[in-house]
C-alpha positions as CSV (number, residue, x, y, z in Angstrom):
1,M,0.2,0.0,0.3
2,R,1.4,3.6,-1.0
3,K,1.7,5.7,2.4
4,Q,1.1,9.3,2.2
5,K,4.3,11.5,2.9
6,K,4.5,14.1,5.4
7,G,6.4,17.5,4.7
8,E,8.3,19.6,6.9
9,S,5.7,21.9,7.4
10,G,3.3,18.9,8.4
11,M,1.3,19.0,5.3
12,K,0.6,15.3,3.7
13,K,1.2,14.4,0.1
14,L,-1.9,13.5,-1.7
15,S,-0.4,12.8,-5.1
16,L,0.3,9.1,-4.8
17,G,0.6,8.1,-8.4
18,I,-2.9,6.5,-8.8
19,K,-3.4,5.7,-12.7
20,R,-6.5,4.0,-12.2
21,I,-9.5,2.3,-10.0
22,E,-10.2,-1.2,-10.0
23,G,-12.1,-3.5,-7.8
24,E,-14.8,-4.2,-5.3
25,I,-15.6,-2.0,-2.1
26,I,-18.3,-2.1,0.7
27,P,-18.4,1.6,1.5
28,P,-18.6,2.6,5.6
29,S,-22.0,2.4,6.9
30,D,-24.4,5.3,6.8
31,K,-23.4,8.0,9.1
32,S,-27.4,9.3,8.8
33,I,-29.0,6.1,9.7
34,T,-26.5,5.1,12.4
35,H,-27.1,8.4,14.3
36,R,-30.9,8.1,14.2
37,A,-30.6,4.4,14.9
38,I,-29.1,5.1,18.3
39,L,-31.6,7.7,19.3
40,V,-34.3,5.5,18.2
41,G,-32.8,2.5,20.3
42,S,-32.8,4.7,23.7
43,L,-36.4,5.1,23.4
44,A,-36.7,1.4,22.8
45,N,-38.7,-0.7,25.4
46,K,-36.3,-3.6,26.1
47,G,-33.2,-2.7,24.1
48,F,-32.0,-2.3,20.7
49,R,-29.2,-3.6,18.5
50,I,-27.5,-2.0,15.5
51,K,-25.8,-4.2,13.1
52,R,-23.0,-3.1,10.8
53,A,-23.1,0.5,12.4
54,L,-20.9,3.2,11.6
55,I,-18.3,3.9,14.3
56,S,-16.9,7.1,13.7
57,A,-16.1,10.3,15.8
58,D,-19.6,11.8,15.2
59,I,-21.3,8.7,16.0
60,L,-19.2,8.4,19.2
61,S,-20.5,11.9,19.9
62,T,-24.1,10.3,19.8
63,V,-23.4,7.5,21.7
64,N,-21.1,9.3,24.6
65,C,-24.0,12.0,25.0
66,L,-26.6,9.3,25.8
67,R,-24.1,7.4,28.1
68,S,-23.9,11.0,30.0
69,L,-28.0,10.6,30.1
70,G,-28.0,7.4,32.0
71,K,-28.1,4.9,28.7
72,D,-26.0,1.5,28.8
73,I,-24.7,1.6,25.2
74,R,-22.3,-1.0,24.6
75,I,-20.2,-1.3,21.4
76,E,-18.7,-4.6,20.1
77,G,-17.0,-4.2,16.6
78,C,-19.6,-2.8,14.4
79,E,-22.6,-3.6,16.7
80,I,-24.2,-1.2,19.3
81,H,-26.3,-2.7,21.6
82,I,-28.5,-0.4,23.5
83,I,-29.9,-1.5,27.1
84,K,-33.2,-0.9,28.3
85,G,-33.6,2.1,30.7
86,N,-34.8,5.5,30.9
87,L,-32.8,8.5,30.3
88,R,-31.7,10.7,33.2
89,E,-30.1,14.0,33.8
90,A,-26.4,14.3,33.0
91,S,-24.2,15.5,35.5
92,G,-22.3,17.6,33.5
93,I,-22.2,19.5,29.9
94,L,-23.1,17.1,26.8
95,D,-20.7,17.5,24.4
96,C,-21.4,17.1,20.8
97,G,-17.9,17.3,19.2
98,N,-18.3,18.3,15.8
99,S,-21.6,16.8,15.0
100,G,-24.5,18.8,14.1
101,T,-26.8,15.8,13.8
102,T,-26.1,14.9,17.4
103,A,-27.1,18.5,18.5
104,R,-30.1,18.7,16.8
105,L,-31.5,15.6,17.1
106,L,-30.8,15.1,20.8
107,A,-32.2,18.9,21.3
108,G,-35.6,17.4,19.9
109,L,-35.4,14.3,22.5
110,L,-34.1,15.9,25.4
111,A,-37.1,18.6,25.2
112,A,-39.5,16.5,26.5
113,Q,-37.5,15.0,29.4
114,P,-38.3,16.0,32.6
115,F,-34.7,17.6,33.6
116,Y,-32.0,20.2,32.7
117,S,-29.6,19.7,30.0
118,V,-26.9,21.9,28.3
119,L,-25.5,21.2,24.5
120,D,-22.2,22.1,23.3
121,G,-19.7,21.4,20.7
122,D,-16.5,22.2,19.3
123,D,-15.7,25.4,17.8
124,S,-17.0,24.6,14.1
125,L,-20.2,23.4,15.9
126,R,-20.6,26.5,17.8
127,R,-20.6,28.6,14.6
128,R,-23.4,26.4,13.0
129,P,-27.0,27.9,13.5
130,M,-29.1,26.2,15.9
131,K,-32.1,28.8,15.9
132,R,-33.8,26.4,13.3
133,I,-34.2,24.1,15.8
134,V,-34.7,26.4,18.8
135,E,-37.8,28.1,17.4
136,P,-40.2,24.8,16.6
137,L,-39.6,23.5,19.7
138,R,-40.0,26.5,21.8
139,L,-43.6,26.3,19.8
140,M,-44.0,23.1,21.3
141,G,-43.6,24.3,25.0
142,A,-39.9,23.7,25.4
143,Q,-37.7,25.8,27.5
144,I,-34.8,26.2,25.7
145,F,-32.2,29.0,25.1
146,G,-29.0,29.7,23.1
147,R,-26.3,32.1,22.9
148,Q,-26.4,34.9,20.4
149,D,-30.3,35.4,20.9
150,D,-30.7,31.5,20.6
151,S,-28.7,31.0,17.4
152,F,-25.6,29.3,18.4
153,L,-24.5,26.3,20.9
154,P,-24.3,26.3,24.0
155,L,-28.0,25.4,24.4
156,S,-29.8,25.1,27.7
157,L,-32.9,23.0,27.9
158,R,-35.2,22.6,30.7
159,G,-37.5,19.5,29.4
160,G,-40.6,18.8,30.3
161,Y,-44.7,18.8,28.8
162,L,-44.8,19.5,25.1
163,H,-47.6,19.7,22.7
164,G,-48.1,19.1,19.1
165,V,-47.5,21.8,16.5
166,D,-48.5,22.1,12.7
167,Y,-44.9,23.5,11.6
168,E,-43.5,24.2,8.0
169,L,-39.8,24.3,7.7
170,P,-38.6,27.2,6.7
171,V,-35.3,25.9,5.4
172,A,-35.0,22.0,3.7
173,S,-33.2,20.2,6.8
174,S,-33.6,16.6,7.6
175,Q,-31.8,17.1,10.9
176,V,-34.5,19.6,11.9
177,K,-37.4,17.6,10.8
178,S,-36.2,14.5,12.7
179,A,-35.3,16.5,15.6
180,L,-39.3,17.3,15.6
181,I,-40.2,14.0,14.9
182,L,-38.4,12.8,18.3
183,A,-40.0,15.7,20.2
184,G,-43.4,14.7,18.5
185,L,-43.3,11.1,19.6
186,L,-43.0,12.4,23.2
187,A,-45.4,15.5,23.1
188,E,-49.1,15.3,23.7
189,G,-51.4,15.5,20.7
190,T,-50.3,15.1,16.9
191,T,-47.3,17.2,15.4
192,I,-47.6,18.0,11.9
193,I,-44.1,18.7,10.0
194,R,-44.3,20.2,6.3
195,E,-41.6,20.4,4.0
196,K,-41.1,22.5,0.9
197,I,-38.6,20.2,-0.5
198,K,-38.4,16.8,0.5
199,T,-35.3,15.5,2.5
200,R,-33.6,12.5,3.6
201,D,-36.3,10.2,5.3
202,H,-34.4,7.6,7.4
203,L,-36.0,8.2,10.6
204,E,-39.6,7.8,9.3
205,R,-38.7,4.6,7.7
206,M,-37.2,3.5,10.3
207,L,-39.7,4.1,12.8
208,Q,-42.3,2.8,10.6
209,Y,-40.3,-0.5,10.0
210,L,-40.3,-0.7,14.2
211,G,-44.4,0.1,14.1
212,V,-44.7,3.3,14.9
213,E,-47.7,5.1,13.7
214,L,-46.4,7.7,11.2
215,N,-48.5,9.2,8.3
216,C,-46.1,10.5,5.6
217,E,-47.7,11.8,2.5
218,N,-47.6,14.9,0.3
219,N,-44.4,16.0,1.9
220,S,-45.7,15.9,5.3
221,I,-45.3,14.0,8.3
222,R,-48.1,13.5,10.8
223,V,-46.7,12.2,14.1
224,R,-48.5,10.8,17.3
225,P,-47.8,10.2,20.8
226,Q,-45.6,7.1,21.6
227,E,-43.3,7.4,24.3
228,K,-41.6,3.8,23.8
229,V,-40.7,2.1,20.6
230,D,-40.6,-1.7,19.9
231,S,-37.7,-3.4,20.5
232,G,-35.5,-4.9,17.6
233,E,-32.5,-4.5,15.5
234,I,-31.7,-3.1,12.0
235,T,-28.5,-3.7,9.8
236,V,-27.3,-0.5,8.4
237,P,-26.2,-0.2,4.7
238,G,-23.5,1.4,3.2
239,D,-23.2,5.2,3.0
240,I,-23.8,6.5,-0.7
241,S,-22.1,10.1,0.5
242,S,-19.1,8.1,1.2
243,A,-19.2,5.8,-1.6
244,A,-19.5,9.0,-3.6
245,F,-15.5,9.8,-3.4
246,L,-14.5,6.4,-4.6
247,I,-17.2,6.5,-7.4
248,S,-15.6,10.1,-8.6
249,A,-12.1,8.7,-8.9
250,A,-13.3,6.2,-11.1
251,V,-15.3,8.2,-13.4
252,M,-12.4,10.4,-13.8
253,L,-9.2,8.2,-13.9
254,P,-8.8,6.4,-17.6
255,N,-9.4,2.4,-17.5
256,S,-11.3,2.2,-14.2
257,H,-13.9,-0.2,-13.4
258,L,-15.4,0.0,-9.7
259,V,-18.1,-2.2,-8.0
260,I,-19.9,-0.5,-5.1
261,R,-21.7,-3.5,-2.6
262,R,-24.4,-2.9,-0.4
263,V,-24.7,0.7,-0.6
264,N,-28.3,2.8,0.4
265,F,-30.1,3.9,-2.5
266,N,-32.7,5.7,-0.7
267,P,-34.6,7.8,-3.2
268,T,-34.1,11.0,-0.8
269,R,-30.3,10.1,-1.1
270,I,-29.3,9.6,-4.7
271,G,-29.2,12.9,-6.0
272,F,-25.5,12.9,-6.5
273,I,-26.2,9.3,-8.7
274,K,-28.9,11.2,-10.8
275,V,-26.4,14.1,-11.5
276,L,-23.8,11.6,-12.4
277,D,-26.4,9.9,-14.9
278,K,-27.2,13.5,-16.3
279,M,-23.4,14.3,-16.8
280,G,-22.9,10.9,-18.9
281,A,-21.3,8.7,-16.5
282,R,-21.5,5.1,-17.3
283,L,-23.0,4.0,-14.1
284,S,-25.2,0.8,-13.8
285,I,-27.4,-0.7,-11.0
286,L,-26.4,-4.5,-10.6
287,S,-29.1,-5.2,-8.0
288,L,-31.6,-3.5,-5.6
289,E,-33.4,-4.6,-2.8
290,N,-35.3,-3.4,0.2
291,K,-34.2,-4.4,3.7
292,F,-35.3,-2.8,6.8
293,N,-37.3,-0.2,5.0
294,E,-34.2,1.4,3.2
295,E,-33.3,0.3,-0.5
296,I,-29.9,-1.4,-0.8
297,A,-28.0,-1.3,-4.0
298,D,-24.7,-2.8,-5.9
299,L,-23.4,-0.4,-8.5
300,E,-20.9,-0.8,-11.1
301,V,-18.9,2.5,-12.5
302,K,-16.5,3.0,-15.2
303,T,-14.6,5.6,-16.8
304,S,-16.6,8.3,-18.6
305,E,-16.5,11.4,-20.6
306,L,-18.8,14.0,-18.5
307,K,-20.6,16.8,-19.8
308,A,-21.8,20.0,-17.9
309,V,-25.2,20.2,-15.8
310,E,-27.1,22.6,-13.9
311,I,-27.9,22.0,-10.3
312,E,-31.1,24.1,-8.8
313,A,-32.4,24.5,-5.3
314,S,-34.8,21.6,-5.6
315,D,-32.1,19.2,-6.1
316,I,-29.8,20.2,-3.1
317,P,-31.5,18.0,-0.2
318,S,-30.6,14.8,-2.0
319,L,-27.3,15.8,-2.5
320,V,-26.0,18.4,-0.2
321,D,-23.1,16.4,1.0
322,E,-22.0,15.8,-2.7
323,I,-21.8,19.5,-3.8
324,P,-17.6,19.8,-3.5
325,L,-17.5,16.6,-5.2
326,I,-19.8,17.8,-8.1
327,A,-17.7,20.7,-8.4
328,L,-14.6,19.0,-8.7
329,L,-16.2,16.5,-11.4
330,A,-17.5,19.7,-13.1
331,T,-13.7,20.8,-13.8
332,Q,-13.5,17.7,-15.8
333,A,-16.7,18.0,-17.8
334,H,-17.5,19.7,-21.1
335,G,-19.3,22.8,-20.8
336,L,-20.6,25.3,-18.1
337,T,-21.6,23.5,-14.7
338,K,-24.0,26.1,-12.7
339,I,-24.7,25.3,-9.0
340,T,-27.3,27.2,-7.4
341,G,-29.5,27.2,-4.3
342,A,-26.9,25.8,-2.3
343,K,-26.4,28.5,0.4
344,E,-27.1,25.8,3.2
345,L,-23.2,24.4,2.3
346,R,-22.1,27.8,4.0
347,Y,-23.2,26.6,7.3
348,K,-21.5,23.0,7.2
349,E,-18.4,22.0,9.2
350,C,-16.8,24.8,7.2
351,D,-18.2,27.3,4.3
352,R,-18.0,24.3,1.8
353,L,-19.0,26.9,-1.0
354,H,-15.9,28.8,-0.3
355,A,-13.4,26.0,0.7
356,I,-14.1,24.3,-2.7
357,W,-13.7,27.3,-4.5
358,V,-10.6,28.5,-2.7
359,N,-8.9,25.0,-3.2
360,L,-9.8,24.5,-6.8
361,K,-8.9,27.9,-7.9
362,R,-5.3,26.9,-6.5
363,M,-5.3,23.7,-8.8
364,G,-5.9,26.0,-11.8
365,A,-9.7,25.3,-12.5
366,K,-11.8,27.9,-14.0
367,V,-14.4,28.4,-11.1
368,V,-16.6,31.0,-10.0
369,E,-18.2,31.6,-6.3
370,L,-21.7,32.9,-5.9
371,E,-23.6,33.9,-2.9
372,D,-25.3,30.4,-3.1
373,G,-23.5,28.3,-5.2
374,L,-20.6,27.8,-8.0
375,V,-20.2,28.2,-11.4
376,I,-17.2,25.8,-13.2
377,E,-16.0,25.7,-16.7
378,G,-14.5,22.5,-18.1
379,P,-12.8,20.2,-19.0
380,T,-9.4,21.8,-17.1
381,K,-6.3,20.2,-16.6
382,L,-5.8,20.7,-12.9
383,K,-2.4,21.5,-11.4
384,G,-0.3,20.5,-8.2
385,A,-0.9,22.8,-5.0
386,K,-1.2,23.2,-1.4
387,V,-4.7,23.1,-0.6
388,E,-6.7,23.2,2.7
389,S,-8.7,20.8,4.4
390,F,-10.5,23.7,6.4
391,N,-10.9,21.0,9.2
392,D,-13.7,19.7,7.1
393,H,-13.9,15.5,6.6
394,R,-15.6,16.3,2.9
395,I,-13.4,18.9,2.0
396,A,-10.3,16.5,2.6
397,M,-11.6,13.6,1.1
398,T,-12.6,15.8,-2.2
399,M,-9.3,17.1,-2.4
400,A,-7.7,13.4,-2.0
401,V,-10.0,12.4,-5.3
402,A,-8.6,16.0,-7.0
403,A,-5.1,14.7,-6.6
404,T,-5.8,11.5,-8.9
405,V,-6.4,14.1,-11.8
406,A,-3.7,16.7,-10.9
407,G,-0.8,17.2,-13.4
408,G,1.3,18.1,-10.5
409,E,2.1,17.2,-6.5
410,V,-0.9,17.9,-4.2
411,W,-0.4,18.6,-0.7
412,I,-3.1,19.0,2.2
413,D,-2.4,20.7,5.5
414,Q,-4.0,17.6,7.5
415,D,-6.6,15.0,6.9
416,D,-7.2,14.2,10.5
417,C,-10.6,15.2,10.2
418,L,-11.4,12.2,8.1
419,K,-12.3,10.3,11.2
420,I,-15.6,12.4,11.8
421,S,-17.2,9.9,9.1
422,Y,-14.7,7.6,7.4
423,P,-12.1,6.6,9.3
424,D,-11.1,4.0,6.6
425,F,-10.9,6.3,3.7
426,W,-7.5,5.5,3.0
427,E,-7.4,2.1,3.4
428,H,-10.4,1.8,1.3
429,F,-8.9,4.1,-1.3
430,M,-5.7,2.5,-1.9
431,A,-7.2,-1.0,-1.8
432,V,-9.0,-0.1,-5.2
433,S,-6.1,2.1,-6.7
434,H,-3.7,1.1,-9.1
């Protein structure tokens, strides 16, 4: 296996002489599903088991917060066992680390608990917007307060009685939707959540699989009270957002042929695959089945000649994590690619629109930064450069893929952030690199 070299300045070399991608890979388990399964499992009446769970820094943030709240959670390899028992007040601050999913979904769960809680996180998470969760939970009766007019962590919650609401999400956010569903399960009366644009629906599917009465139609979710859910187990499929990095490398590098096994193919998550199809990528579905109320697929990807594409606001929720990769792919596509309606990317682990613009410009790409998106002209031969991760796992992995098609050496300031979602990224990447 090729090893990354470390420069005198501490920068890591991403240019590893990779000529093609070939082989089969099972991507890491889905982060969104694992988070939600752990939180649902905390409500199970007789315990809960999660098989093939993702074990990463973000997931451990959720696990450790629930342990602080009195839950007995045991991790054995890639299985997570949640033992029955009620939540109780933590003795200290709940540290959500870098995980926005942990902070927002846990706020929904804790808003109905009869005790006091404080949620906090690292510097990056403290900059991410929280008012979008504070306002609807307060409408349900929660006593919840945050820094700078309730906009940022830390959040303090005095949980207790909640009542149902009829609420339309002003911003397309599966995290806010999921938090309100969890709160709605513990509230009195019916909670209705309305979406203008449908977002990932893993929690809804999971709860329905476990027998929870949840009505989902016409972009609205109707939640009725159910303090406990049935015990059970689920197996987590592979994460399409993580698989997207290897897929992108295979599409761009000559003579590549990659098979992705057991990856989640939920319709609310495959916007990236749809964009690849529009760009002319040679991508085939080898098999498709439904397990635990989630679609799971085997995919085949081959080297492709790409064409430009336009992406609008209605497309963003189903590919929000893949926009940096799409920008990279656009540098190798024929024509002018325009991405708009993606302002939400400015509020991720970093300002991802600006971060990918900075890095691609350094590599010689023809890219313009918009207030809510990017315009990229291709194809362009990328050059070697010193790039930045911005301490963002998805930016770091995108740059690793970019290095495979660059004409010179690419160095990055650090890649420690990969542990957030894809601890085995380099092992998987090098296993199919030739």
